C-alpha angles and dihedrals in degrees: 000000000000095000097044092111091055090055090051091049093049090047093052092048091050091048093051093048089048092052092045091050091052092048093050088047094051099037109029095154094077093064103032116089091199092053092047090053091046091050090052091050089044095230135121112288089227096052108033094098100026096074108159136169093034094171090058093049093047088060123212095328111086103208096170130022118255090254091053091047090050091051092052090046089054091047087052086066095047121136093235110084096212092052090049091050093051092045092051090050089052090051093051089049092049093045094051102269122173096251096062094158091055085091089073089059090043093047093051100039120108116237104151127245099333091042094059089073090057093049092051094044091049090047089052090052091049092051095047090049093049088231119181118261091028091129090052090052091048091049093050092049092047086065096041118136091234113085094209091055092049093051095044092047090049087056091049090049088053090049089051091049091049092052091049093236 
């Protein structure tokens, strides 16, 4: 009779762990960062990072070169969650996702040294698709704090002027 409280405590702990295990089994998306990101991007949790055959998905219009596409694909597997999120957004844009103008947000968002590549790749995609607000995105990136972004966007601005767009 002395240790009756201990049995109750053990029983309660086992009951709570059983309920939590069942909850995690039934609703894994609440606790999985990969699934939460996939939910936000509205794609399948199993395929949101494993984007392959980008040239086929982009159709006949080659928006980015195969090397640029490969670089975005690698950034989609980056260890930094925010870089992955933006790279996946870029991939969705390039492969004809519904939020096409998200690339303007991607192109102008600040993500540090690795993120500058995503901004430039998305800006190239915008320019090659003749998307609206491309000039605004170029102007914002011409005044970016990152020197690499400023020089790359100056080159893109020259390319746009050269093409007469």
